[in-house]
C-alpha distance (Angstrom), angle and dihedral (degrees) to the residues before:
residue distance angle dihedral
M1 . . .
K2 3.84 . .
R3 3.80 90.3 .
K4 3.82 90.1 50.7
V5 3.75 90.9 49.9
L6 3.82 92.5 49.4
Y7 3.88 87.9 50.7
F8 3.81 91.4 53.1
L9 3.74 89.9 47.0
F10 3.73 91.8 52.6
L11 3.86 91.8 47.8
F12 3.86 87.1 45.8
S13 3.77 89.1 55.2
I14 3.71 98.1 52.4
I15 3.74 104.7 41.6
G16 3.90 95.2 66.5
N17 3.73 111.0 163.6
F18 3.77 95.9 -10.8
S19 3.88 114.4 151.3
F20 3.78 110.8 -113.0
A21 3.78 90.4 -171.6
Q22 3.78 101.3 146.9
R23 3.67 93.0 -156.6
E24 3.78 100.0 133.8
F25 3.74 120.9 -173.9
K26 3.83 109.2 -167.9
E27 3.78 113.0 -152.2
N28 3.80 116.4 -131.6
V29 3.85 114.1 -178.2
I30 3.76 115.0 -141.8
T31 3.82 95.4 -179.8
Y32 3.72 147.0 -7.0
N33 3.83 92.8 -167.7
Q34 3.85 104.6 72.2
T35 3.82 95.2 100.1
N36 3.81 117.0 -168.2
V37 3.79 91.9 12.9
S38 3.81 105.8 -176.1
G39 3.81 109.8 166.5
L40 3.87 136.8 34.5
F41 3.72 133.2 -178.3
I42 3.84 135.6 171.8
A43 3.69 121.1 -137.8
D44 3.90 140.4 131.3
I45 3.86 102.2 -100.4
N46 3.77 99.6 174.8
K47 3.78 101.4 34.4
D48 3.74 98.1 -117.5
N49 3.68 95.3 129.6
Q50 3.77 93.9 -104.4
N51 3.76 123.3 105.5
D52 3.75 116.6 -120.1
I53 3.70 130.0 -159.9
I54 3.87 124.1 -118.4
S55 3.79 119.9 -159.6
T56 3.75 138.7 -172.6
S57 3.84 128.6 -160.3
F58 3.74 135.8 -171.4
D59 3.89 86.0 -129.1
N60 3.86 93.1 79.8
D61 3.73 93.0 -87.6
V62 3.84 129.6 138.1
A63 3.86 110.3 164.7
W64 3.78 144.1 158.3
W65 3.75 121.9 -142.6
E66 3.81 114.7 -142.7
N67 3.81 116.0 -130.9
K68 3.82 108.1 -134.9
D69 3.76 119.3 -166.1
N70 3.69 99.6 -14.0
A71 3.87 95.5 -45.4
A72 3.74 95.6 -44.6
S73 3.85 87.1 127.0
W74 3.74 141.1 -1.8
T75 3.76 133.7 -141.9
K76 3.84 120.5 -160.1
H77 3.85 120.1 -132.4
I78 3.72 120.9 -172.3
I79 3.79 115.3 -131.8
D80 3.84 95.4 175.5
N81 3.86 129.8 -9.9
T82 3.80 97.1 179.9
F83 3.85 101.0 64.0
N84 3.89 99.7 111.6
G85 3.84 105.7 -151.9
A86 3.70 102.4 9.7
L87 3.72 104.6 -176.4
Y88 3.82 124.7 167.4
V89 3.82 129.4 16.9
Y90 3.76 136.9 -156.4
V91 3.83 128.9 176.7
S92 3.72 125.1 -145.8
D93 3.90 140.1 142.2
I94 3.76 96.0 -98.8
N95 3.83 99.1 174.6
N96 3.78 98.4 33.0
D97 3.78 97.3 -118.2
S98 3.84 92.2 127.8
F99 3.83 94.3 -107.8
A100 3.87 123.7 111.8
D101 3.70 114.3 -110.5
V102 3.80 126.7 -165.2
I103 3.81 129.5 -123.4
V104 3.75 122.4 -163.5
T105 3.85 137.1 -177.4
G106 3.84 124.1 -154.1
A107 3.76 131.6 -137.1
N108 3.80 106.9 175.5
T109 3.87 129.3 45.3
D110 3.80 84.8 -25.8
C111 3.87 90.2 46.9
N112 3.80 91.7 122.0
S113 3.84 93.0 62.0
V114 3.73 141.9 93.2
V115 3.77 112.1 176.1
W116 3.80 143.0 168.6
Y117 3.63 132.0 -141.1
K118 3.72 119.0 -143.6
N119 3.78 115.7 -133.8
N120 3.85 106.2 -138.7
G121 3.77 92.3 -156.1
T122 3.73 94.0 -138.3
D123 3.82 119.3 72.5
F124 3.85 93.7 0.5
E125 3.86 87.1 -142.3
T126 3.83 102.9 92.5
W127 3.81 114.6 65.2
D128 3.77 124.6 -179.3
R129 3.76 111.3 -136.7
I130 3.86 110.5 -141.0
I131 3.75 119.5 -175.1
I132 3.82 114.1 -134.3
S133 3.90 92.6 -178.8
D134 3.74 138.3 -11.6
S135 3.81 95.0 -173.4
L136 3.76 101.8 83.2
A137 3.67 121.6 114.9
N138 3.83 106.6 -135.7
G139 3.76 98.4 -21.7
H140 3.83 112.4 -138.4
G141 3.79 128.9 155.7
I142 3.90 118.2 42.4
Y143 3.76 133.2 -171.7
A144 3.77 139.1 154.0
G145 3.81 137.7 -141.6
D146 3.75 142.3 126.4
I147 3.82 99.2 -84.4
D148 3.80 96.4 173.2
N149 3.80 97.2 42.8
D150 3.87 90.6 -123.7
G151 3.88 94.5 131.8
D152 3.77 97.9 -103.2
V153 3.76 134.4 92.3
D154 3.80 122.1 -96.1
V155 3.81 126.1 -168.1
I156 3.81 125.9 -130.1
A157 3.92 120.4 -161.0
T158 3.70 138.6 170.4
S159 3.77 121.6 -130.0
Q160 3.80 103.1 -152.6
G161 3.75 98.8 -172.5
D162 3.74 97.9 58.6
G163 3.83 99.3 28.8
K164 3.73 103.8 -115.3
I165 3.80 141.9 124.9
S166 3.71 115.5 -148.6
W167 3.82 135.0 -173.8
F168 3.78 117.5 -147.1
E169 3.73 113.5 -146.8
N170 3.75 117.4 -141.3
I171 3.80 97.3 -132.8
A172 3.87 102.5 167.5
G173 3.75 109.3 127.8
N174 3.87 93.1 -115.9
G175 3.88 94.4 32.9
D176 3.75 92.5 -112.0
G177 3.77 96.1 142.4
S178 3.69 96.2 -113.1
E179 3.81 96.6 119.9
W180 3.88 128.8 36.8
A181 3.78 137.8 -174.4
E182 3.78 122.0 -155.8
H183 3.84 121.3 -132.7
I184 3.65 121.5 -177.8
A185 3.94 113.6 -135.7
I186 3.86 96.1 179.9
D187 3.76 130.4 0.1
N188 3.81 106.1 177.3
F189 3.76 95.9 66.2
P190 3.95 104.7 113.3
S191 3.80 116.0 -147.1
S192 3.84 91.0 3.9
Q193 3.79 99.3 -157.4
A194 3.76 116.9 170.1
V195 3.80 136.4 18.0
C196 3.79 143.4 -178.1
V197 3.81 138.3 164.8
A198 3.76 135.1 -131.0
D199 3.64 142.1 142.8
I200 3.76 99.1 -95.5
N201 3.77 101.0 173.0
N202 3.81 99.1 35.9
D203 3.82 94.2 -118.7
G204 3.79 94.1 128.5
N205 3.91 93.8 -103.2
L206 3.75 126.6 109.0
D207 3.81 113.1 -118.4
I208 3.79 126.6 -159.6
I209 3.84 124.6 -121.2
G210 3.71 116.1 -165.9
A211 3.82 144.1 175.3
S212 3.79 130.4 -140.5
S213 3.73 110.9 -159.0
E214 3.72 94.7 -168.1
D215 3.79 101.2 49.4
N216 3.83 92.3 34.5
L217 3.89 91.5 -123.5
I218 3.72 134.6 146.8
K219 3.81 111.9 -169.1
C220 3.77 138.9 175.2
L221 3.69 119.7 -141.9
I222 3.86 110.2 -152.9
N223 3.83 114.7 -144.8
S224 3.71 113.4 -132.5
G225 3.75 93.8 -154.1
E226 3.73 92.6 -134.9
E227 3.79 125.6 137.0
T228 3.85 87.3 -104.2
I229 3.76 98.5 38.5
Q230 3.88 116.0 -132.6
W231 3.79 118.6 -159.6
T232 3.87 123.6 -141.0
E233 3.77 113.4 -158.8
I234 3.79 119.4 -137.4
L235 3.80 121.1 -177.7
I236 3.80 115.8 -128.9
D237 3.81 99.7 173.2
D238 3.74 139.2 -11.1
E239 3.86 98.9 176.7
M240 3.77 104.7 64.0
L241 3.81 105.3 102.7
L242 3.84 113.5 -129.1
P243 3.80 99.0 -12.3
H244 3.78 104.4 -147.9
W245 3.72 106.3 175.5
V246 3.80 136.5 29.3
D247 3.80 133.1 178.1
T248 3.78 139.4 147.1
I249 3.80 140.3 -120.4
D250 3.81 136.8 152.3
M251 3.89 96.0 -99.3
D252 3.73 98.6 175.3
N253 3.84 100.9 34.7
D254 3.75 95.6 -121.0
G255 3.76 96.8 129.1
D256 3.86 99.4 -102.6
V257 3.80 129.0 93.1
D258 3.76 123.1 -99.9
I259 3.83 127.5 -161.3
Y260 3.73 129.0 -129.4
A261 3.80 129.2 -171.3
S262 3.88 146.1 171.6
G263 3.78 125.2 -129.8
Y264 3.72 117.5 -147.8
F265 3.73 100.9 -163.6
S266 3.82 96.7 26.9
H267 3.81 88.1 53.8
E268 3.77 95.4 -137.6
I269 3.73 148.2 120.0
S270 3.88 116.0 -146.7
W271 3.70 141.2 169.3
Y272 3.84 127.7 -150.8
E273 3.68 121.1 -141.1
N274 3.80 113.8 -133.8
D275 3.81 108.8 -124.4
L276 3.76 99.0 154.2
E277 3.85 90.2 147.9
N278 3.78 83.8 74.2
N279 3.83 94.0 31.3
D280 3.70 91.9 -112.0
W281 3.74 146.3 120.6
I282 3.85 116.9 -155.4
K283 3.68 113.1 -151.2
H284 3.88 121.9 -142.0
K285 3.74 119.9 -175.0
I286 3.88 114.8 -136.9
I287 3.71 97.2 -175.0
T288 3.73 140.1 -4.9
G289 3.74 135.1 -172.5
F290 3.95 86.6 47.2
T291 3.88 97.2 144.4
Y292 3.75 111.5 -130.0
T293 3.76 99.8 -13.5
L294 3.70 112.5 -153.2
A295 3.75 118.2 164.9
V296 3.82 132.2 17.9
H297 3.86 132.3 -180.0
A298 3.91 127.2 -175.3
G299 3.72 136.2 -148.5
D300 3.75 144.5 120.4
L301 3.79 100.1 -74.5
D302 3.78 98.0 172.7
N303 3.79 99.9 38.0
D304 3.88 94.0 -121.1
E305 3.80 94.0 125.8
D306 3.77 98.4 -103.2
I307 3.84 130.0 98.3
D308 3.72 121.5 -103.7
F309 3.96 129.6 -174.3
I310 3.74 137.1 -132.0
G311 3.90 115.3 -159.8
T312 3.73 139.8 175.8
T313 3.80 129.2 -138.6
A314 3.69 122.1 -160.1
G315 3.67 93.7 -170.6
A316 3.84 95.6 56.5
S317 3.89 95.6 27.5
K318 3.67 91.1 -129.6
V319 3.81 142.6 133.2
I320 3.87 109.8 -139.6
Y321 3.86 130.6 -159.3
C322 3.82 114.0 -155.8
K323 3.68 109.3 -161.5
N324 3.81 116.1 -151.8
N325 3.87 108.1 -131.3
G326 3.81 90.1 -153.4
D327 3.72 102.3 -94.0
N328 3.88 96.5 79.0
I329 3.91 86.6 -126.5
S330 3.77 105.8 72.4
F331 3.81 120.4 57.5
E332 3.77 131.3 -177.4
R333 3.74 114.4 -137.4
H334 3.84 120.4 -138.2
T335 3.79 127.9 173.8
I336 3.84 109.1 -137.8
G337 3.83 98.0 168.2
T338 3.80 131.7 35.9
N339 3.81 134.5 179.8
Y340 3.75 92.7 38.4
T341 3.75 98.4 149.0
G342 3.76 108.1 -156.4
A343 3.81 92.1 4.9
W344 3.72 107.8 -161.1
P345 3.87 128.4 138.2
V346 3.80 120.9 55.3
Y347 3.79 133.6 170.9
I348 3.77 138.5 168.3
G349 3.80 132.5 -143.5
D350 3.81 139.9 126.7
L351 3.85 105.5 -80.1
N352 3.86 100.8 170.3
N353 3.75 102.4 39.4
D354 3.78 95.4 -115.1
D355 3.87 92.7 122.9
Y356 3.81 93.2 -111.9
L357 3.74 122.6 112.6
D358 3.74 114.4 -112.6
V359 3.81 130.1 -164.0
V360 3.80 132.0 -124.3
A361 3.80 118.4 -170.6
G362 3.84 138.1 176.2
A363 3.88 134.0 -145.5
Q364 3.73 109.6 -152.6
G365 3.81 95.5 -163.6
S366 3.86 98.2 48.5
G367 3.82 97.5 34.3
K368 3.90 91.5 -124.1
I369 3.66 126.0 152.8
A370 3.80 115.9 -178.9
W371 3.75 137.3 168.2
F372 3.87 120.9 -144.8
K373 3.73 116.2 -144.5
N374 3.73 113.4 -136.7
D375 3.71 109.1 -130.1
S376 3.78 96.2 171.4
V377 3.78 95.6 116.7
T378 3.84 93.4 134.9
A379 3.69 95.9 18.0
V380 3.74 120.0 149.9
S381 3.80 125.6 171.0
I382 3.77 109.0 -115.5
V383 3.87 110.8 -172.2
D384 3.78 126.6 145.2
I385 3.75 103.8 -119.1
V386 3.80 128.3 175.0
E387 3.79 116.0 -96.5
P388 3.80 113.2 -92.2
L389 3.83 114.4 -100.7
G390 3.85 111.8 -85.8
I391 3.84 92.8 21.3
N392 3.69 122.6 102.9
I393 3.94 117.5 -170.6
T394 3.74 123.4 -171.6
V395 3.86 122.2 -174.5
F396 3.90 118.0 -175.4
P397 2.89 148.2 -148.8
N398 3.77 100.0 20.5
P399 2.98 119.4 -157.0
A400 3.85 94.9 34.8
N401 3.79 137.0 173.9
E402 3.66 103.8 -173.9
K403 3.81 114.9 18.2
I404 3.88 137.7 5.2
N405 3.72 118.6 -156.5
I406 3.75 120.5 -148.3
K407 3.76 121.9 -160.2
L408 3.81 125.7 -172.7
N409 3.81 129.3 -168.3
L410 3.70 109.2 -167.2
S411 3.84 121.0 -167.9
E412 3.86 93.2 -162.8
K413 3.73 142.6 12.8
S414 3.73 105.1 -59.7
K415 3.89 143.7 -171.5
V416 3.84 104.0 -136.8
D417 3.77 125.7 -162.5
I418 3.80 119.0 174.2
G419 3.81 123.9 -178.6
L420 3.79 136.1 177.2
Y421 3.88 116.2 -135.3
D422 3.74 134.1 -177.8
F423 3.76 129.1 -125.1
E424 3.86 91.3 -88.1
G425 3.85 92.4 51.1
S426 3.76 99.3 -104.5
K427 3.76 115.7 141.5
I428 3.73 114.3 -114.7
K429 3.86 99.1 -176.0
T430 3.72 144.5 -29.1
I431 3.80 110.7 -106.8
E432 3.88 99.9 -177.8
N433 3.86 137.1 2.6
N434 3.82 109.6 165.8
N435 3.82 145.9 109.9
Y436 3.82 119.2 -103.0
E437 3.76 136.4 -171.1
K438 3.78 121.2 -130.3
G439 3.74 112.1 -66.1
T440 3.87 146.9 64.3
Y441 3.76 122.1 -42.7
E442 3.84 132.1 176.8
N443 3.68 132.7 -161.3
S444 3.84 132.7 167.3
L445 3.86 137.3 -147.2
T446 3.78 122.3 -147.7
V447 3.73 107.6 -139.8
S448 3.75 105.2 169.2
E449 3.92 92.0 104.3
I450 3.78 94.0 47.7
I451 3.78 120.4 98.6
P452 3.86 110.8 -104.7
G453 3.81 114.8 -103.3
I454 3.76 143.9 91.1
Y455 3.80 118.0 -47.9
F456 3.80 138.4 167.1
L457 3.76 134.0 -128.4
R458 3.80 108.4 -150.7
F459 3.76 118.2 -159.9
I460 3.77 123.0 -164.3
I461 3.78 109.5 -174.2
N462 3.77 118.4 172.5
N463 3.89 88.0 -23.8
H464 3.67 92.2 -52.1
I465 3.85 114.2 124.4
C466 3.79 127.8 -147.5
T467 3.71 129.6 165.8
K468 3.79 128.5 -160.2
K469 3.78 121.5 -162.6
I470 3.82 114.6 -136.3
I471 3.77 133.9 -176.0
I472 3.77 120.4 -143.9
S473 3.85 110.0 -158.6
């Protein structure tokens, strides 16, 4: 037993502040042959209750990858192999027939185009190509939503070459996507790069969020909701260098939509807290030093009820997972994919029907598309963090073989959650989950029946997280 204790003491001494977040993402390569992959999306194309992957490539290729047996294998189906410079992709049911259609912008010889491909709903092999517009100048960002609240799906796209964002009204009598009318939302937006839509001010109308990579601007265009829509510009950020990606999610669970973005030359991923009541957006940096950040996608990857991020860095050729520590301000950075030369598109969704969000990413330089299986079923972030201000935590004795005492000195009324976790990050038991007034409190944990080894006490006190390493001998 003494030798075992010495071994654990040695291991304890060398791990320091190592992150024990057992949030494994296992890479599964789908192909190495999708050269110049530029866009990825996750959606159920053939309605078999399995999410498929849709990809675009500069090399004339728009395709969907059929998910077989909950991601056990993938079969590629060509949607279009003549679209020279296919760039970004979005999926939506354009014609209200309950089947997912595919929308693509072009950035090469087809750079003036935004098109949609009609899903025939039968063999999923034959796709009608329908032009929405052939008057863009280097089409880039693409999104879809009902802008005019008439019950059908409209399309929003950026025209990088002439600095505008347009929305294309679905004007066919039955809303089947056969006719479109262009409306310019903003036309003084140089190198309009990325776009998304969301109801920013909770008025029932979809607003537009766009990024100008030349002027380093992120703006929100507020939809007036009138028959002839007027757009009111709101500045979100003018300091992010070459904003490359924008999207929205309710980061802080307060009922309104927040914005997140990547900055290619400022090497960052940030989110912007919606405080429109005070006409303000509060910027929070998620990660910096992220060389040549391209794409980012957000979701609760570890099912702990907060929002995490996946990003790609072309400079470091990596796919990165940013774990939210629970306060929406501090994030742990984990590399889940390396050797992604020209790392670019990334998307998240449940690919194996286990109710956990997986990741799909593409490497433009190597032609690789891979999906990362999320194996974080019992994942908990275990990182040794300094104690929160005004909170003193004492754990003794350590090592222990019978009982560990826990003493808390609280400077204010606090919500206290204490859990015991093993070396791999799996929760062993809940020790405490209560509200306490200001003061000193003591608890104890019997460890005599627990297998000897390294464990962690994780304290969550008023949303502050602190972890103490302990040794059970």
